[in-house]
C-alpha positions as CSV (number, residue, x, y, z in Angstrom):
1,M,37.8,79.9,-40.6
2,T,37.0,82.0,-43.6
3,E,36.5,85.7,-43.1
4,N,33.2,85.6,-44.9
5,R,30.0,86.0,-42.9
6,F,26.4,85.1,-43.4
7,P,23.9,87.8,-44.3
8,S,22.8,90.3,-41.7
9,P,19.1,89.9,-40.8
10,F,18.8,93.7,-41.2
11,E,19.9,93.6,-44.8
12,L,17.8,90.7,-46.2
13,E,15.1,91.8,-48.7
14,V,11.5,91.0,-48.0
15,P,10.2,88.6,-50.7
16,E,7.7,90.1,-53.1
17,G,4.2,89.6,-51.7
18,A,5.4,89.3,-48.1
19,E,5.4,92.9,-47.2
20,G,4.1,93.4,-43.7
21,W,5.1,89.9,-42.6
22,E,6.1,91.2,-39.2
23,E,2.5,91.5,-38.0
24,L,2.2,87.7,-38.0
25,Y,4.5,87.3,-35.0
26,P,5.0,88.9,-31.6
27,Y,7.4,91.8,-31.4
28,S,9.6,90.0,-28.9
29,V,10.7,87.4,-31.4
30,L,11.7,89.7,-34.2
31,F,15.1,91.2,-34.9
32,S,14.8,94.8,-33.8
33,E,16.8,98.1,-34.1
34,G,16.9,98.4,-30.4
35,R,18.9,95.2,-30.1
36,R,20.8,95.5,-33.3
37,D,24.2,95.9,-31.7
38,Y,23.8,92.5,-30.1
39,E,21.8,90.7,-32.8
40,D,24.0,91.7,-35.7
41,Q,27.1,90.3,-34.0
42,Q,25.7,86.9,-33.1
43,F,25.7,83.7,-35.2
44,W,22.2,82.5,-35.9
45,F,21.4,79.2,-37.6
46,M,18.0,78.2,-39.1
47,D,16.4,75.2,-37.4
48,S,15.1,73.5,-40.5
49,M,15.1,70.2,-38.5
50,H,11.9,71.1,-36.7
51,W,10.6,74.2,-38.5
52,G,11.7,74.0,-42.1
53,W,8.8,75.8,-43.6
54,A,7.4,79.3,-43.2
55,M,5.3,79.5,-40.0
56,S,1.8,80.6,-39.4
57,P,1.2,82.6,-36.1
58,W,0.0,79.4,-34.3
59,D,2.9,77.4,-35.7
60,C,5.2,80.0,-34.2
61,D,3.6,79.7,-30.8
62,H,5.1,76.3,-30.3
63,L,8.5,77.4,-31.4
64,M,8.3,80.0,-28.6
65,F,6.9,77.6,-26.0
66,A,9.5,75.0,-26.9
67,I,12.7,77.0,-26.9
68,A,11.8,79.0,-23.9
69,S,11.2,75.8,-22.0
70,L,14.5,74.2,-23.3
71,S,16.4,77.2,-22.1
72,Q,14.6,77.5,-18.7
73,Y,15.6,73.9,-17.8
74,N,19.3,74.6,-18.8
75,S,19.6,77.9,-17.0
76,R,17.1,77.9,-14.1
77,H,16.3,74.3,-13.2
78,Y,19.4,72.2,-13.7
79,L,22.1,74.9,-14.2
80,V,23.8,73.0,-17.0
81,P,27.4,74.2,-16.5
82,P,28.5,75.2,-20.1
83,A,25.2,76.3,-21.7
84,N,22.2,78.5,-20.9
85,G,20.1,77.2,-23.8
86,I,19.1,78.8,-27.1
87,N,18.2,82.4,-28.0
88,F,15.8,82.6,-30.9
89,R,14.3,84.9,-33.4
90,V,11.8,84.6,-36.3
91,H,12.9,86.3,-39.5
92,L,10.9,86.3,-42.7
93,G,8.8,83.4,-41.2
94,Y,11.6,81.1,-40.3
95,P,13.3,80.3,-36.9
96,Y,16.9,81.3,-36.2
97,F,18.7,80.0,-33.1
98,S,21.8,81.3,-31.3
99,P,23.4,78.9,-28.7
100,M,24.0,80.6,-25.4
101,T,27.3,79.2,-24.3
102,I,29.1,80.1,-21.1
103,D,32.7,80.9,-21.6
104,D,33.6,82.0,-18.1
105,G,35.4,79.1,-16.5
106,A,34.6,80.3,-13.0
107,V,30.9,80.4,-13.7
108,I,31.0,76.9,-15.2
109,E,32.9,75.6,-12.2
110,G,30.5,77.2,-9.8
111,R,27.5,75.6,-11.5
112,V,29.0,72.1,-11.5
113,P,28.0,71.1,-7.9
114,Q,24.5,72.6,-8.3
115,F,24.0,70.6,-11.6
116,M,25.3,67.4,-10.0
117,E,22.8,67.8,-7.1
118,R,19.8,68.6,-9.3
119,A,20.5,66.4,-12.2
120,G,21.8,63.7,-9.9
121,H,18.4,63.5,-8.2
122,Y,16.8,62.7,-11.5
123,F,19.5,60.2,-12.5
124,M,19.1,58.3,-9.2
125,N,15.3,58.2,-9.4
126,W,15.0,58.1,-13.2
127,D,12.5,55.2,-13.5
128,D,10.1,56.5,-10.8
129,L,10.3,60.1,-12.1
130,Y,9.8,58.9,-15.7
131,E,6.7,56.9,-14.7
132,S,5.4,60.0,-13.0
133,W,6.2,62.0,-16.2
134,L,4.2,59.6,-18.4
135,G,1.2,60.1,-16.0
136,K,1.5,63.9,-16.2
137,V,1.7,63.9,-19.9
138,K,-1.3,61.6,-20.4
139,E,-3.2,63.8,-17.9
140,N,-2.3,66.9,-19.9
141,I,-3.5,65.2,-23.1
142,A,-6.8,64.2,-21.5
143,A,-7.3,67.8,-20.2
144,L,-6.5,69.2,-23.7
145,D,-8.9,66.8,-25.3
146,A,-11.7,67.9,-22.9
147,I,-11.5,71.5,-23.9
148,D,-14.9,72.6,-25.1
149,F,-15.3,75.2,-27.9
150,S,-19.1,74.9,-28.2
151,P,-20.9,77.8,-29.8
152,L,-22.6,80.3,-27.5
153,P,-26.2,79.3,-26.8
154,E,-29.2,81.4,-27.8
155,V,-30.3,81.4,-24.1
156,E,-28.5,80.0,-21.1
157,D,-29.9,76.8,-19.6
158,L,-32.2,77.3,-16.6
159,E,-29.8,75.3,-14.5
160,V,-27.1,78.0,-15.0
161,V,-29.5,80.4,-13.2
162,T,-31.0,78.1,-10.5
163,S,-27.6,76.7,-9.5
164,G,-26.3,80.1,-8.6
165,R,-23.3,79.5,-10.7
166,G,-22.6,83.2,-11.2
167,V,-20.9,83.0,-14.6
168,G,-22.1,82.1,-18.1
169,S,-21.1,80.6,-21.5
170,G,-19.4,83.7,-22.7
171,W,-17.0,83.5,-19.7
172,D,-16.7,79.8,-20.2
173,L,-15.6,80.2,-23.8
174,Q,-12.8,82.6,-22.9
175,E,-11.8,80.5,-19.9
176,Q,-11.6,77.4,-22.1
177,Y,-9.4,79.3,-24.5
178,H,-7.0,80.4,-21.8
179,R,-6.8,76.9,-20.4
180,F,-6.2,75.6,-23.9
181,Q,-3.2,77.8,-24.3
182,D,-1.9,77.1,-20.8
183,L,-2.1,73.3,-21.5
184,A,-0.3,73.9,-24.8
185,Q,2.5,75.6,-23.1
186,K,2.6,73.0,-20.4
187,I,3.3,70.4,-23.1
188,W,6.6,72.0,-23.7
189,Q,7.5,72.4,-20.0
190,Y,7.1,68.6,-19.7
191,H,9.0,68.0,-22.9
192,F,12.2,69.4,-21.5
193,E,11.9,68.1,-18.0
194,F,13.8,65.0,-19.0
195,L,15.2,65.7,-22.5
196,N,18.1,68.0,-21.5
197,L,19.2,65.4,-18.9
198,G,19.0,62.6,-21.4
199,Y,21.5,64.5,-23.6
200,A,23.6,65.5,-20.6
201,A,24.1,61.8,-19.6
202,Y,25.0,60.8,-23.1
203,L,27.4,63.8,-23.4
204,D,29.0,62.9,-20.1
205,F,29.6,59.4,-21.5
206,F,30.8,60.8,-24.8
207,G,33.3,63.1,-23.1
208,F,34.6,60.2,-21.0
209,C,35.2,58.1,-24.1
210,K,36.9,60.9,-25.9
211,Q,39.3,61.4,-23.0
212,A,39.9,57.7,-22.4
213,F,40.1,56.8,-26.1
214,P,41.4,59.9,-28.0
215,S,41.1,58.3,-31.4
216,I,37.6,56.8,-31.0
217,P,35.2,57.8,-33.8
218,D,32.0,59.6,-32.6
219,L,30.0,56.9,-34.4
220,A,31.6,54.1,-32.3
221,I,30.4,55.9,-29.1
222,A,26.9,56.3,-30.5
223,K,26.8,52.6,-31.4
224,M,27.4,51.7,-27.7
225,V,23.9,52.9,-26.8
226,A,22.2,51.4,-29.8
227,G,19.7,48.5,-29.8
228,I,17.1,50.4,-27.8
229,D,13.4,49.4,-27.5
230,V,11.4,52.6,-27.5
231,D,7.8,53.7,-27.8
232,L,8.5,55.9,-30.8
233,F,9.0,52.7,-32.8
234,R,5.7,51.3,-31.6
235,P,3.5,52.8,-34.4
236,N,5.6,51.2,-37.1
237,E,5.6,47.9,-35.2
238,E,1.8,48.0,-35.0
239,L,1.7,48.5,-38.8
240,K,3.8,45.3,-39.2
241,K,1.4,43.4,-37.0
242,L,-1.6,44.6,-39.0
243,A,0.2,43.5,-42.2
244,H,0.6,40.0,-40.7
245,R,-3.0,40.1,-39.6
246,A,-4.2,41.0,-43.1
247,I,-2.5,38.0,-44.5
248,E,-3.8,35.7,-41.7
249,L,-7.4,36.9,-42.3
250,G,-7.1,36.6,-46.1
251,V,-7.8,40.3,-46.7
252,A,-4.3,41.3,-48.1
253,D,-5.8,42.0,-51.5
254,A,-7.9,44.8,-50.0
255,F,-4.7,46.9,-49.9
256,A,-3.9,46.7,-53.6
257,N,-4.6,50.4,-54.0
258,P,-3.9,51.9,-50.5
259,Q,-4.3,55.5,-51.7
260,D,-8.0,54.8,-52.2
261,V,-9.0,54.5,-48.6
262,D,-12.7,54.2,-49.4
263,G,-11.9,51.4,-51.8
264,V,-9.9,49.6,-49.1
265,H,-12.7,49.9,-46.7
266,A,-15.2,48.7,-49.3
267,A,-13.0,45.6,-49.8
268,L,-12.9,45.1,-46.1
269,D,-16.7,45.0,-45.8
270,T,-16.6,41.3,-44.9
271,D,-16.5,39.4,-41.6
272,A,-12.7,39.0,-42.0
273,G,-12.3,42.6,-43.1
274,R,-14.3,43.9,-40.1
275,E,-12.1,41.8,-37.8
276,W,-9.1,43.5,-39.4
277,L,-10.6,46.9,-38.9
278,A,-11.3,46.1,-35.3
279,A,-7.6,45.3,-34.9
280,W,-6.8,48.7,-36.3
281,T,-9.2,50.4,-33.9
282,A,-7.7,48.6,-31.0
283,V,-4.3,50.3,-31.5
284,E,-5.0,53.6,-33.2
285,E,-5.5,55.3,-29.8
286,P,-2.8,56.3,-29.0
287,W,-0.3,54.9,-31.5
288,F,-1.7,56.3,-34.7
289,N,-1.8,59.9,-33.3
290,F,1.4,60.0,-35.4
291,S,2.0,63.0,-37.6
292,S,3.3,62.4,-41.1
293,G,5.4,65.5,-40.6
294,T,7.2,66.9,-37.6
295,G,3.9,67.6,-35.8
296,F,4.8,71.3,-35.5
297,Y,2.7,72.5,-38.4
298,W,-1.1,72.9,-38.6
299,Y,-1.4,71.1,-41.9
300,D,0.5,68.0,-40.9
301,K,-1.9,65.1,-40.9
302,T,-1.8,62.1,-38.5
303,W,-2.2,58.5,-39.5
304,R,-5.7,58.6,-38.0
305,Q,-6.7,61.6,-40.1
306,D,-5.2,60.3,-43.4
307,R,-5.1,56.5,-43.5
308,S,-3.7,56.5,-47.1
309,V,-0.2,56.9,-45.6
310,P,-0.2,54.0,-43.1
311,Y,-2.2,51.9,-45.5
312,A,0.6,52.4,-48.1
313,F,3.1,51.2,-45.5
314,I,1.0,48.2,-44.7
315,A,0.7,47.3,-48.4
316,E,4.5,47.4,-48.6
317,Y,4.9,45.1,-45.6
318,I,2.3,42.7,-47.0
319,S,4.2,42.6,-50.3
320,K,7.5,41.9,-48.4
321,L,5.9,39.2,-46.3
322,Q,4.3,37.5,-49.3
323,S,7.8,37.4,-50.9
324,G,9.2,35.7,-47.9
325,N,11.1,38.7,-46.5
326,D,11.8,39.4,-42.8
327,I,10.4,42.8,-41.9
328,S,11.5,42.8,-38.3
329,R,14.1,45.3,-37.1
330,P,17.6,43.8,-37.0
331,I,17.9,44.4,-33.3
332,D,19.9,41.2,-32.5
333,E,22.6,42.2,-35.0
334,I,22.7,45.8,-33.7
335,R,23.0,44.7,-30.1
336,A,25.7,42.1,-31.0
337,E,27.7,44.8,-32.7
338,R,27.1,47.2,-29.7
339,D,28.3,44.6,-27.2
340,R,31.4,43.9,-29.4
341,I,32.4,47.5,-29.5
342,V,31.8,48.0,-25.7
343,A,34.0,44.9,-24.9
344,E,36.7,46.0,-27.3
345,Y,37.1,49.5,-25.8
346,S,36.6,48.3,-22.2
347,E,39.7,46.1,-22.6
348,L,41.7,49.1,-23.5
349,L,41.2,50.7,-20.2
350,A,44.2,50.6,-17.8
351,S,42.4,49.9,-14.5
352,D,39.4,48.3,-12.9
353,E,38.5,51.8,-11.6
354,D,38.4,53.2,-15.1
355,R,36.3,50.2,-16.3
356,E,33.9,50.8,-13.4
357,A,33.6,54.5,-14.4
358,F,33.1,53.5,-18.0
359,N,30.4,50.9,-17.2
360,G,28.6,53.4,-14.8
361,K,28.5,56.2,-17.4
362,L,27.4,53.7,-20.2
363,G,24.7,52.3,-17.9
364,L,23.3,55.7,-17.2
365,A,23.4,56.7,-20.8
366,R,21.5,53.5,-21.8
367,T,19.0,54.1,-19.0
368,V,18.1,57.6,-20.0
369,F,18.6,57.3,-23.7
370,P,15.2,55.8,-24.6
371,Y,13.6,59.1,-23.4
372,V,15.5,61.0,-26.1
373,E,13.2,59.2,-28.6
374,N,10.1,58.4,-26.5
375,H,9.3,62.1,-25.7
376,N,8.9,62.6,-29.5
377,F,5.8,60.4,-29.6
378,Y,4.2,61.7,-26.5
379,I,4.8,65.3,-27.1
380,E,5.4,66.1,-30.8
381,H,2.9,63.6,-32.0
382,W,0.2,62.6,-29.5
383,S,0.0,65.8,-27.6
384,M,0.3,68.0,-30.7
385,S,-2.2,66.0,-32.6
386,V,-4.8,66.7,-29.9
387,F,-3.8,70.4,-29.9
388,W,-4.4,70.7,-33.6
389,K,-7.7,68.8,-33.4
390,K,-9.0,71.2,-30.7
391,S,-7.7,74.2,-32.8
392,R,-9.8,72.9,-35.7
393,E,-12.8,72.8,-33.4
394,L,-12.3,76.4,-32.4
395,G,-11.9,77.4,-36.0
396,A,-15.1,75.5,-37.0
397,M,-17.0,77.3,-34.3
398,L,-15.8,80.7,-35.5
399,V,-16.8,79.7,-39.1
400,K,-20.4,79.2,-37.8
401,E,-20.2,82.6,-36.0
402,G,-19.1,84.3,-39.3
403,F,-15.6,85.4,-38.2
404,F,-13.8,82.9,-40.5
405,T,-14.5,81.5,-43.9
406,E,-12.8,78.1,-43.1
407,E,-11.7,76.4,-39.9
408,S,-8.0,76.7,-40.8
409,D,-8.2,80.5,-40.6
410,V,-7.7,80.0,-36.8
411,Y,-4.0,79.4,-37.4
412,F,-3.5,82.9,-38.9
413,V,-4.6,84.7,-35.7
414,R,-2.0,85.4,-33.1
415,R,-2.5,83.9,-29.7
416,E,-3.1,87.3,-28.0
417,E,-5.4,88.4,-30.8
418,M,-7.7,85.5,-30.2
419,D,-8.4,86.9,-26.8
420,T,-9.7,90.1,-28.4
421,L,-11.6,88.1,-31.0
422,L,-13.4,86.0,-28.5
423,F,-14.3,89.0,-26.3
424,D,-15.7,90.6,-29.4
425,L,-17.9,87.5,-30.0
426,Y,-18.9,87.4,-26.3
427,S,-19.7,91.1,-25.9
428,A,-21.9,91.2,-29.1
429,W,-23.6,87.9,-28.0
430,A,-24.3,89.5,-24.6
431,V,-26.4,92.2,-26.1
432,G,-27.6,90.5,-29.2
433,A,-25.7,92.8,-31.5
434,E,-23.4,92.3,-34.5
435,P,-19.7,91.7,-33.7
436,A,-17.0,93.6,-35.5
437,G,-14.9,90.5,-36.3
438,P,-16.8,89.1,-39.3
439,H,-16.0,92.4,-41.1
440,Y,-12.4,92.5,-39.9
441,W,-10.9,89.1,-39.9
442,P,-11.6,87.5,-43.3
443,D,-9.7,90.0,-45.3
444,K,-6.8,90.2,-42.8
445,I,-6.5,86.4,-42.7
446,A,-6.6,86.2,-46.5
447,A,-3.7,88.7,-46.6
448,R,-1.8,86.7,-44.0
449,R,-2.2,83.5,-46.0
450,R,-0.8,85.2,-49.0
451,I,2.2,86.5,-46.9
452,V,3.0,83.0,-45.6
453,E,2.8,81.6,-49.2
454,A,5.2,84.3,-50.4
455,L,7.6,83.5,-47.4
456,E,7.2,79.8,-48.2
457,A,8.3,80.4,-51.8
458,S,11.4,82.2,-50.7
459,K,14.7,80.5,-49.9
460,P,15.9,81.6,-46.5
461,P,19.7,81.6,-45.7
462,K,20.9,78.7,-43.6
463,A,22.5,81.1,-41.1
464,L,22.8,84.8,-40.3
465,G,25.6,86.9,-38.9
466,P,29.3,86.2,-38.3
467,P,30.4,82.5,-38.0
468,P,31.7,81.5,-34.6
469,S,35.5,80.9,-34.5
470,V,34.7,77.5,-33.0
471,V,31.5,75.6,-32.1
472,T,31.6,74.1,-28.7
473,E,28.0,74.0,-27.5
474,P,27.3,70.3,-27.3
475,F,23.6,70.2,-28.2
476,T,24.2,72.3,-31.3
477,I,26.7,69.7,-32.4
478,M,24.9,66.5,-31.3
479,L,21.4,67.4,-32.3
480,W,21.7,69.8,-35.2
481,G,25.0,68.6,-36.5
482,I,26.4,72.1,-36.7
483,T,30.1,72.1,-36.3
484,T,33.0,74.5,-37.1
485,D,33.6,72.4,-40.3
486,S,30.0,72.3,-41.4
487,I,29.7,76.1,-41.1
488,E,32.9,76.4,-43.1
489,R,31.3,74.2,-45.8
490,W,28.2,76.4,-45.8
491,L,30.3,79.4,-46.6
492,S,32.4,77.7,-49.3
493,P,31.3,77.6,-52.9
494,D,30.4,74.2,-54.3
495,D,33.3,72.3,-55.8
496,D,33.2,70.3,-59.0
497,S,34.0,67.0,-57.5
498,G,30.5,66.1,-56.6
499,A,31.4,65.1,-53.1
500,I,29.3,66.1,-50.2
501,T,30.5,65.8,-46.6
502,G,28.5,65.5,-43.4
503,M,28.4,63.5,-40.2
504,A,29.1,59.8,-40.1
505,A,25.8,59.0,-38.4
506,S,25.1,55.3,-39.1
507,P,27.6,52.8,-40.3
508,G,27.8,51.1,-43.7
509,V,28.2,51.9,-47.3
510,A,25.5,51.8,-50.0
511,E,25.1,52.8,-53.6
512,G,21.9,53.5,-55.5
513,P,19.6,56.1,-57.1
514,A,18.7,59.1,-55.0
515,R,15.1,59.9,-54.0
516,V,14.8,63.5,-52.8
517,V,12.0,64.0,-50.4
518,F,11.1,67.4,-49.0
519,D,7.9,66.6,-47.1
520,A,5.5,63.9,-46.1
521,E,3.5,64.2,-49.3
522,D,6.5,62.8,-51.2
523,I,7.3,59.9,-49.0
524,G,5.0,57.6,-51.0
525,D,7.3,58.1,-54.0
526,V,10.2,56.3,-52.4
527,R,11.0,53.0,-54.1
528,E,12.8,49.8,-53.1
529,G,16.5,50.2,-53.2
530,E,16.7,54.0,-53.4
531,I,18.7,56.3,-51.2
532,L,16.5,58.8,-49.2
533,V,17.8,62.4,-49.5
534,A,15.9,64.9,-47.3
535,P,16.2,68.1,-45.3
536,I,15.5,65.9,-42.3
537,T,13.3,62.8,-41.7
538,A,10.2,62.5,-39.6
539,P,9.6,59.7,-37.1
540,S,6.5,58.5,-39.1
541,W,8.8,57.8,-42.1
542,A,10.2,54.8,-40.2
543,P,8.5,52.2,-42.5
544,V,10.5,53.4,-45.5
545,F,13.8,52.3,-43.8
546,S,12.8,48.8,-44.6
547,K,13.2,49.5,-48.3
548,I,15.8,52.2,-48.7
549,K,19.6,51.6,-48.9
550,A,20.8,54.7,-47.1
551,T,19.8,58.1,-45.8
552,V,21.3,61.6,-46.4
553,T,20.0,64.7,-44.6
554,D,20.8,68.4,-44.8
555,I,20.7,69.0,-41.0
556,G,21.1,66.8,-38.0
557,G,23.9,65.4,-35.7
558,L,24.6,62.1,-34.1
559,M,21.7,62.4,-31.8
560,S,19.1,63.6,-34.4
561,H,16.1,61.4,-34.9
562,A,17.3,60.5,-38.4
563,A,20.7,59.3,-37.1
564,I,19.2,57.3,-34.2
565,V,16.6,55.6,-36.3
566,C,19.0,54.7,-39.1
567,R,21.3,53.1,-36.5
568,E,18.4,51.2,-35.0
569,Y,17.3,49.9,-38.5
570,G,20.8,49.1,-39.7
571,V,20.7,51.7,-42.5
572,P,23.8,53.7,-43.4
573,A,23.4,57.5,-42.9
574,V,25.2,60.7,-43.4
575,T,23.6,63.7,-41.7
576,G,24.2,67.5,-41.4
577,T,25.5,67.9,-45.0
578,G,24.0,71.3,-45.3
579,K,23.2,71.1,-49.0
580,A,22.4,67.5,-50.1
581,T,18.9,68.4,-51.2
582,E,20.3,71.3,-53.3
583,S,23.1,69.3,-54.9
584,I,21.5,65.9,-55.5
585,R,18.6,65.3,-57.9
586,N,16.1,62.5,-58.2
587,G,17.7,59.5,-59.9
588,D,21.3,60.6,-59.4
589,M,23.4,57.5,-58.6
590,I,25.3,58.2,-55.4
591,R,27.4,56.3,-52.8
592,V,26.8,56.9,-49.1
593,D,29.6,56.1,-46.7
594,G,28.1,56.1,-43.2
595,N,31.5,55.3,-41.8
596,T,33.3,58.4,-43.0
597,G,30.4,60.9,-43.7
598,K,31.1,61.1,-47.4
599,V,28.4,61.2,-50.1
600,T,29.7,60.9,-53.7
601,R,28.0,61.1,-57.1
602,L,28.8,58.0,-59.2
């Protein structure tokens, strides 16, 4: 490992215009002088997979909820033997993570029986517990959707008095806000109830294979659990059905210009068109509560909010169908290849006992693996879309009350500050006086918006602190694709060969022109036969996998969403390159080798 190190968080310059950025985030998540001895000696990597853009205060809340929940399940619930989760900080608006590995062999050994008992209960009752989980999540979504941020009334209804209720609308508003935040945090508690175990089961199978077959490629192990049928693919499958339906009803021409949603709807103002719209309505709840981004940012729009995105995908599918192309996922071929690999390696085992262990671990990995993708729809997309919707309602109410100039101002107030703001509103309403907030918040929010814009324009380092001598924490490798080799590449200057190396994430080799996509707004620019190059892909980009030749990402391991989806759609992929979007330009002719992890300019 090179003796170089990444920058110290205490030495980075604040971008011009971002002075005072610290006030946007709670003190507890900032690097601080009091913890400097510890923080400056740790390796921290930026999680651009989930939070690749500068965060507003409310964006940051979900980072905090998520990573605390992740770690809690590792360290306090299941006692995962080698890992206590992820420590995190926010620096200059971006998240930095430090894996909390356990190096003491005695501690690891002592946790094994506790983990086996606790995780074993879930593994043995997986289907029943997962069914219960779905019910809990849907109940949480319904409770979140029922939150009421109505303006305070001029006078309380008579029934409030005659019922002897004892509390009024001012208390209700504050109680609803507290419940809103409690439900938001509960989303993330539920998120990690199963996810860590899903990875643990796969990693157990992975470890068995590495021991039994020392030369087996990581990709071959991943392919053994491919061919899954998961709810996260359902939104895309519904778009395919709607494309078929448009052709059957004779309204395909209505999607000639899908970016003009009003024009599409005007063309659908016929009996057949209204039948098609009814088919859309029948599936949009819940399947089109699907964010065009990660779902973690307030400005990400869902397919329900902005139909131009799914309408463009439907138009693509219509065109393919009319040309006689098959738009279905090649699941039969993927499963055939999966079964071939399993049979091939099973034959190499020396005993029936080993084969029984192999089949048992593979069976468990396949049982739990769908959750690794399914949670993404129910939490990051459906739950979060309702959270952002209710946030907009709160913002709109505070615009009417004069505290804000636009509803999105709500995202630039910290969670605990909103408590003070709402009490200001309530206490002034109680006596019919003028609140302080309308004179305080507009200027502060405008300044905070400018700070986030300045942070957004900056280019944060990929990592901070000294590189680890070796990366062993399994989630860091599997999910983020951060390995000892990848860190070495981050620290090394670019060579002149034009070659980029990452993880072999989905098999196959493809050549074609690159299309560099940084966010959902650019996804419509992807053309047939291009190679998608992105920091990371979002689940709602799945429809583009029917027209691209391959995928290359900056971050992500074998178990990242990009890697899993590419394997499921039969698209070659190289993930975790670290710098593909910096090195490759639109139109560059490149070769992607998903078998070796090499990306080469031609």
